[in-house]
C-alpha positions as CSV (number, residue, x, y, z in Angstrom):
1,M,17.7,131.5,105.3
2,D,21.2,129.6,104.6
3,P,23.5,130.3,108.3
4,F,26.4,130.3,105.8
5,T,27.9,132.8,103.4
6,A,30.1,131.2,100.9
7,L,30.7,134.1,98.3
8,P,32.2,132.9,94.5
9,I,34.6,135.4,92.6
10,S,32.6,137.5,90.2
11,A,32.9,141.0,89.6
12,H,29.5,141.7,91.4
13,A,30.6,140.1,94.5
14,P,33.4,140.8,97.5
15,Q,36.5,139.3,96.7
16,Y,36.4,137.3,100.3
17,P,36.7,133.5,100.3
18,A,34.2,131.4,102.4
19,R,33.0,132.2,105.7
20,V,30.3,131.8,108.6
21,A,27.2,134.6,108.9
22,L,27.8,135.0,113.0
23,A,24.9,135.8,114.8
24,Q,23.4,138.9,114.3
25,A,20.7,139.0,117.4
26,P,20.5,136.9,120.8
27,L,19.7,133.4,120.0
28,G,17.8,132.2,123.4
29,V,18.2,128.9,124.8
30,M,16.3,126.9,121.7
31,G,18.2,128.9,119.6
32,T,21.4,128.4,120.7
33,L,20.9,124.3,120.7
34,R,20.0,124.6,117.6
35,A,22.7,126.7,116.2
36,A,25.4,124.6,118.3
37,R,24.2,121.3,116.6
38,R,24.6,122.7,113.1
39,N,27.4,124.9,113.3
40,V,29.2,126.0,116.5
41,L,30.1,128.5,115.0
42,E,26.7,130.3,114.6
43,L,26.7,130.8,118.4
44,I,29.2,133.7,117.8
45,P,27.6,137.1,117.4
46,E,29.2,139.4,114.4
47,L,30.0,141.9,117.6
48,A,32.3,140.0,118.6
49,T,34.6,141.0,115.6
50,Q,34.4,144.1,117.0
51,A,33.8,144.0,120.6
52,P,36.6,143.0,123.7
53,M,34.1,140.9,125.5
54,I,30.6,139.9,125.6
55,S,28.9,138.1,128.7
56,G,25.2,136.7,128.7
57,W,23.2,133.7,130.0
58,T,21.7,130.8,128.3
59,G,21.1,128.5,131.1
60,A,24.6,129.4,132.5
61,R,26.5,132.3,132.9
62,W,29.3,133.3,130.0
63,H,31.8,135.5,128.8
64,M,33.0,135.4,125.4
65,V,36.7,137.0,125.1
66,M,38.4,138.5,122.5
67,D,40.8,140.8,124.0
68,P,44.4,139.8,123.8
69,D,45.8,141.5,127.2
70,A,42.1,139.1,128.9
71,L,43.1,136.0,126.8
72,R,46.7,136.3,128.4
73,H,45.6,136.6,131.7
74,I,43.3,133.6,131.1
75,L,45.5,131.1,128.9
76,K,49.1,132.2,130.7
77,D,48.9,134.0,133.3
78,R,46.3,132.3,135.4
79,A,45.9,129.1,133.3
80,E,45.7,126.9,136.7
81,D,42.4,128.8,137.4
82,Y,40.6,128.3,134.1
83,P,40.9,124.3,132.9
84,K,39.3,123.4,129.8
85,S,35.6,123.2,130.2
86,L,33.1,120.3,131.3
87,V,32.0,120.2,127.9
88,T,35.1,119.8,125.8
89,R,36.0,116.6,128.7
90,L,32.5,115.3,128.0
91,I,33.5,115.1,124.1
92,L,37.3,113.9,124.1
93,G,37.3,112.0,127.8
94,P,35.8,109.0,127.0
95,A,38.2,108.4,124.1
96,V,41.4,110.0,125.2
97,G,41.0,109.2,129.2
98,Q,43.5,111.4,131.2
99,G,45.7,112.1,128.5
100,M,47.3,115.4,128.4
101,F,44.6,117.1,126.3
102,V,41.9,116.7,129.3
103,A,43.9,116.3,132.3
104,E,44.5,119.0,134.6
105,G,46.9,120.2,137.4
106,E,49.7,118.0,138.4
107,D,48.6,115.0,136.5
108,W,48.8,117.3,133.3
109,R,52.1,118.9,134.5
110,W,54.1,115.5,134.8
111,Q,52.5,114.1,131.6
112,R,53.8,117.4,129.7
113,R,57.2,117.7,131.4
114,A,57.4,113.5,130.1
115,A,56.1,114.2,126.7
116,A,57.8,117.4,125.3
117,P,61.1,116.0,124.5
118,V,59.1,113.6,122.1
119,F,58.4,116.5,120.1
120,A,62.0,118.3,120.1
121,A,63.2,120.0,117.1
122,R,65.4,116.8,116.3
123,N,62.6,114.3,116.6
124,I,60.3,116.0,114.6
125,E,63.0,116.6,111.7
126,A,63.7,112.9,111.9
127,L,60.2,112.1,110.8
128,A,59.9,114.2,107.5
129,P,61.0,111.4,105.3
130,I,57.4,110.0,106.2
131,M,55.8,113.2,105.5
132,Q,57.7,113.1,102.0
133,R,56.2,109.7,101.3
134,A,53.2,111.0,102.2
135,A,53.2,114.0,99.6
136,Q,54.8,111.7,97.0
137,A,52.1,109.4,97.5
138,S,49.3,112.0,97.1
139,L,50.9,113.2,93.7
140,A,50.5,109.9,92.5
141,R,47.3,109.7,93.2
142,L,46.5,112.9,91.4
143,D,48.6,111.7,88.7
144,Q,46.3,108.7,88.1
145,N,43.4,110.8,86.8
146,P,45.8,114.7,86.4
147,S,43.2,116.7,85.3
148,A,40.0,116.3,87.1
149,E,38.1,118.3,89.8
150,R,38.3,116.2,93.1
151,D,38.0,116.5,96.6
152,M,40.8,117.7,98.0
153,Y,39.7,117.5,101.9
154,Q,39.4,113.7,101.5
155,E,42.5,113.9,99.7
156,M,44.2,115.6,102.7
157,V,42.8,113.7,105.3
158,G,44.2,110.2,103.5
159,A,47.5,111.8,103.2
160,T,47.9,113.4,106.9
161,F,46.4,109.8,108.2
162,D,49.3,108.1,106.2
163,V,51.8,110.1,107.9
164,I,50.3,109.7,111.3
165,S,49.7,106.2,111.4
166,D,53.2,105.8,110.0
167,V,54.8,107.8,112.7
168,T,53.2,106.0,115.6
169,F,52.4,102.3,113.8
170,S,55.4,102.0,111.7
171,G,56.7,98.5,111.4
172,D,53.1,97.2,112.7
173,D,51.7,96.2,109.5
174,G,49.1,93.8,111.2
175,L,47.2,96.5,112.7
176,D,43.7,97.6,110.4
177,R,44.7,101.0,109.9
178,Q,41.5,101.9,108.0
179,A,39.4,100.8,111.1
180,I,41.0,102.9,113.3
181,H,40.5,105.9,110.7
182,H,36.9,104.8,110.3
183,A,36.5,104.6,114.5
184,I,37.6,108.0,114.6
185,E,35.5,109.7,111.9
186,R,32.5,107.4,113.5
187,Y,33.4,108.9,117.2
188,I,34.1,112.4,116.0
189,G,30.4,112.4,114.3
190,Q,28.5,110.7,117.4
191,T,30.2,112.3,120.5
192,A,30.8,116.4,119.4
193,K,27.1,117.8,119.3
194,I,26.3,119.9,122.1
195,S,23.2,118.7,124.1
196,L,21.0,120.9,125.9
197,L,22.3,119.2,129.1
198,D,25.6,120.9,128.2
199,L,23.7,124.4,127.9
200,F,22.4,124.1,131.2
201,A,25.6,123.0,132.6
202,A,24.4,119.4,133.9
203,P,26.7,117.2,135.8
204,A,29.2,115.3,133.9
205,W,27.3,111.7,135.6
206,V,24.2,112.9,133.7
207,P,24.2,110.8,130.8
208,R,24.0,112.3,127.1
209,P,22.2,109.9,124.9
210,H,24.5,110.5,121.9
211,R,27.8,110.1,123.4
212,V,26.5,107.1,125.7
213,A,26.0,105.3,122.0
214,S,29.5,105.8,121.1
215,G,30.9,103.4,123.6
216,A,31.7,100.7,121.0
217,V,33.5,102.7,118.9
218,V,35.6,103.9,121.8
219,R,36.2,100.5,122.8
220,G,37.4,99.4,119.6
221,L,39.8,102.2,119.3
222,K,41.2,101.4,122.9
223,R,41.5,97.7,121.6
224,H,43.5,98.8,118.7
225,A,45.8,101.1,120.7
226,D,46.2,98.6,123.4
227,R,47.4,96.1,120.8
228,A,49.9,98.4,119.2
229,I,51.3,99.3,122.4
230,E,51.7,95.3,123.7
231,T,53.2,94.4,119.9
232,R,56.0,97.7,120.0
233,Q,56.7,97.0,123.8
234,A,57.8,93.5,123.1
235,R,60.3,94.2,120.7
236,E,63.2,96.8,120.5
237,A,62.7,100.2,118.8
238,G,63.8,100.5,115.1
239,P,66.7,102.7,114.4
240,I,64.8,105.8,113.9
241,P,62.3,105.5,116.8
242,D,58.8,106.7,115.8
243,L,56.0,108.7,118.2
244,L,55.0,105.3,120.0
245,D,58.7,104.4,120.9
246,L,59.4,107.9,121.8
247,L,56.4,108.0,124.3
248,I,57.3,104.4,125.4
249,G,60.7,105.4,126.4
250,A,59.3,108.9,127.9
251,H,59.7,110.0,131.5
252,D,59.0,112.5,133.9
253,P,62.7,114.5,134.2
254,E,61.5,115.7,137.9
255,T,60.1,112.6,139.2
256,G,61.4,110.0,136.6
257,R,57.6,108.8,136.6
258,A,56.7,107.2,132.9
259,M,53.2,106.2,131.0
260,G,51.9,103.0,132.1
261,R,49.6,101.6,129.6
262,D,46.7,103.7,130.2
263,R,48.6,106.8,129.9
264,L,50.4,105.6,127.0
265,R,47.1,104.7,125.0
266,D,45.2,107.7,126.1
267,N,47.9,109.8,124.7
268,L,48.5,108.0,121.7
269,L,45.0,108.1,121.1
270,T,45.0,111.9,121.3
271,F,48.0,112.3,119.0
272,I,46.3,110.2,116.2
273,V,43.0,112.0,116.3
274,A,44.5,115.5,116.5
275,G,47.6,114.9,114.5
276,H,45.8,114.3,111.4
277,E,42.7,116.0,111.8
278,T,44.0,119.3,112.3
279,T,47.0,119.3,109.6
280,A,44.5,117.6,107.1
281,L,42.1,121.0,107.7
282,T,45.2,123.6,107.5
283,L,46.1,121.8,103.8
284,S,42.8,121.8,102.9
285,W,41.8,125.3,103.5
286,A,45.3,126.4,102.4
287,L,44.4,124.8,98.9
288,Y,41.3,126.2,98.4
289,L,42.6,129.8,99.3
290,C,45.1,129.4,96.6
291,A,42.5,128.6,93.9
292,F,40.8,131.2,95.4
293,D,43.5,133.8,94.1
294,P,45.5,132.3,91.6
295,A,48.1,135.2,91.8
296,I,48.9,134.1,95.0
297,Q,49.1,130.2,94.1
298,E,51.7,131.2,91.2
299,A,53.8,133.6,93.3
300,A,54.0,130.5,95.7
301,R,54.8,128.0,93.0
302,I,57.2,129.5,91.4
303,E,59.0,130.4,94.8
304,A,58.8,126.5,95.6
305,H,59.6,125.2,92.4
306,A,63.0,127.5,92.3
307,V,63.9,125.6,95.6
308,L,62.6,122.1,94.6
309,G,62.4,122.0,90.9
310,N,60.2,118.8,90.7
311,R,61.0,116.6,94.1
312,V,59.2,116.5,97.2
313,A,60.1,119.5,99.8
314,G,62.4,118.5,103.0
315,P,62.4,120.2,106.1
316,D,65.9,122.0,105.3
317,D,63.6,123.5,102.3
318,L,61.5,125.4,104.2
319,A,63.2,128.3,105.5
320,G,63.6,128.7,101.5
321,M,59.9,129.3,100.8
322,P,58.3,132.1,103.0
323,Q,55.6,132.6,101.0
324,I,54.4,128.8,101.3
325,A,54.6,129.2,105.2
326,R,52.5,132.7,105.2
327,I,49.9,130.7,103.2
328,V,49.7,128.3,105.9
329,Q,49.8,130.6,108.5
330,E,47.2,132.9,107.0
331,S,44.7,129.5,106.1
332,L,44.8,129.3,110.2
333,R,43.5,132.8,110.9
334,L,41.1,132.4,108.4
335,Y,40.3,129.1,109.6
336,P,41.5,127.5,112.9
337,P,40.8,124.3,113.4
338,A,39.9,124.7,117.0
339,A,38.0,127.7,116.3
340,L,36.3,128.1,119.7
341,L,37.7,127.5,123.0
342,A,36.3,127.3,126.3
343,R,37.3,127.2,129.8
344,T,35.6,127.1,133.4
345,A,36.3,129.8,136.1
346,Q,37.7,127.8,139.3
347,K,38.0,131.2,140.8
348,P,36.0,134.7,141.0
349,D,38.3,137.2,139.3
350,R,37.6,140.4,137.4
351,I,38.6,140.7,133.6
352,L,37.9,144.1,131.9
353,G,35.9,145.4,134.3
354,R,33.5,142.3,134.5
355,D,33.2,140.1,137.9
356,I,33.5,136.3,136.5
357,R,31.7,133.8,139.1
358,R,33.5,130.5,139.9
359,G,31.7,128.3,137.6
360,D,31.3,131.0,134.4
361,T,32.0,129.8,131.3
362,L,34.9,131.5,129.6
363,M,34.6,131.3,125.8
364,L,37.3,132.2,123.5
365,P,36.1,132.5,119.8
366,I,39.7,132.3,117.9
367,Y,37.3,132.4,115.1
368,A,36.1,135.6,116.0
369,L,39.7,137.2,117.0
370,H,41.6,136.1,113.8
371,R,38.7,138.2,112.0
372,H,38.7,140.9,114.7
373,K,38.8,144.5,113.3
374,A,40.6,146.2,115.7
375,L,43.3,143.2,114.8
376,W,43.5,143.2,111.3
377,S,43.0,145.1,108.0
378,E,40.7,143.7,105.8
379,P,40.3,140.9,108.4
380,D,38.0,138.5,105.7
381,A,40.5,138.8,103.0
382,F,43.2,136.2,102.3
383,R,46.2,138.2,102.6
384,P,49.3,135.8,103.5
385,A,51.5,138.9,103.1
386,R,50.1,140.0,106.4
387,F,52.7,137.5,107.5
388,A,55.6,138.8,106.5
389,T,56.1,140.2,109.7
390,P,54.8,139.0,113.5
391,P,51.2,139.9,114.3
392,K,50.9,142.9,116.4
393,D,50.0,140.9,119.2
394,R,50.8,137.4,120.3
395,F,47.5,136.8,121.8
396,G,45.6,138.0,118.7
397,F,47.0,135.0,116.9
398,L,46.4,131.3,118.4
399,P,46.0,128.9,115.6
400,F,47.4,126.3,118.7
401,G,46.4,128.2,121.6
402,A,49.0,129.6,124.0
403,G,50.5,129.5,127.5
404,P,51.4,126.3,129.2
405,R,49.0,124.5,127.4
406,V,50.1,125.6,123.7
407,C,49.7,122.2,121.5
408,I,52.7,120.2,121.9
409,G,52.2,119.2,118.1
410,A,52.7,122.2,116.7
411,G,56.0,122.3,115.0
412,F,55.1,118.8,113.8
413,A,52.0,120.3,112.2
414,L,53.6,123.0,110.4
415,Q,56.8,121.1,108.9
416,E,53.9,118.5,107.7
417,A,51.7,121.0,105.9
418,G,55.0,122.9,104.4
419,I,56.2,119.7,103.3
420,I,52.8,119.0,101.6
421,L,51.9,122.1,100.5
422,A,55.2,123.2,98.5
423,S,55.3,119.6,97.0
424,L,51.7,119.7,95.8
425,L,52.0,123.3,94.4
426,T,55.1,122.8,92.2
427,R,53.4,119.7,90.4
428,Y,49.7,121.0,90.6
429,R,47.6,124.5,89.9
430,F,44.7,124.1,91.8
431,S,41.3,126.2,90.6
432,L,37.8,126.5,91.4
433,G,35.6,124.4,89.7
434,Q,31.7,123.7,89.1
435,N,31.2,122.2,92.6
436,P,29.8,124.9,95.3
437,P,32.3,126.3,97.5
438,P,33.2,125.3,100.7
439,R,31.2,125.8,103.9
440,P,33.0,126.3,107.4
441,E,31.4,124.0,110.0
442,M,32.4,123.4,113.5
443,I,31.6,120.3,114.9
444,L,34.9,119.4,116.8
445,T,37.1,121.3,114.3
446,L,36.5,123.5,111.5
447,R,35.7,121.6,108.9
448,P,34.6,122.5,105.1
449,S,31.3,120.9,104.7
450,G,30.5,119.1,101.4
451,G,34.3,119.1,100.9
452,I,37.1,121.0,99.1
453,W,36.2,120.6,95.6
454,L,39.3,122.0,93.1
455,K,40.2,121.0,89.6
456,T,43.6,119.9,89.4
457,D,45.8,120.5,86.3
458,P,49.6,119.2,86.1
459,V,51.6,122.5,85.4
């Protein structure tokens, strides 16, 4: 049986976009491993869209939490007691070292304090011209073959990598940006699969062969990053500092500590990997959803065209296009890039009447949370209008996490997604073509297996 359910538009089928068929029964150890290697979201039981919490044992004790108050407890109130899981650190640690994404405790706190001003609103707005150039370049590629069916996922990956490479490597023309891009893709493909050793909580020093094999790719990524840092430190920053300039100049306001080369490299690679992958996915799913519901797409196009005409969007335009923002938010609800988070309990605790032991894994299935029947009406339906008002519980909608470790680049991602989506919709109409619909598949992020093939026609 195909583990995915992608429902086409037809008079005889529910009008829901592509979704994952969640587990209907306990999987057991080997079933869990097979599901995790095929699609991590298949580990989530259907019951998770109705229950506040589910507990079990698969080699190690785990608890799956969907209750907003319990999530607030884990991610905000007791965040120090629930660091990122061993599996998360094993997957990303080799590439991003002790950067903010995997660091814990005081090592994380000083880096976060130092980097926070880098992502201040004024700095994000200053980078908008780079996002606008990427939108214009994407439109130019579509214009070369305007009425065609194409993989918009690959197009959005290219557009957002243009952005992240320009905001990190501006002026460094000697760098092989495509080599960096391909190395990131190879790294994710080689390391993100779950191992049986992960399921049994084997310690980090026990090697996972498929991750050991990625060592050469990691070394190549680090060489590229080190070269970029050394080149940049040898010259003065430009009139508008880019992300790397800002990181080099960042310091902890409490201690004065600045990032040395290793921390600069770790955080630079973190931002490169996360900074284009998540936005590319958000845009790809948003375009698919617009094609799935032509009426919503047309309403958004009319709104965007009234503000933009035929020019690309800028940050000042976004407030005048609320339907664009709602489509982005609804895309993040239905297809959150980080669709499953994991934490490890460091102290005994009690959540929703259940005992939590030290070492237990807390799984936070954002995919199920965003489709929970107690939190959302018609949870599988594409309804951007639901975001005309804020969600009834802040911890029921977590596309960027929450608490002290909320994604530091959320503002950057939302600005980029709004600029590119509005610019594309003013010039092109997207519709479902002859290719099969995308299949939501999570390895490290929630990707469209098979791509997002859409027919593009000039408006």
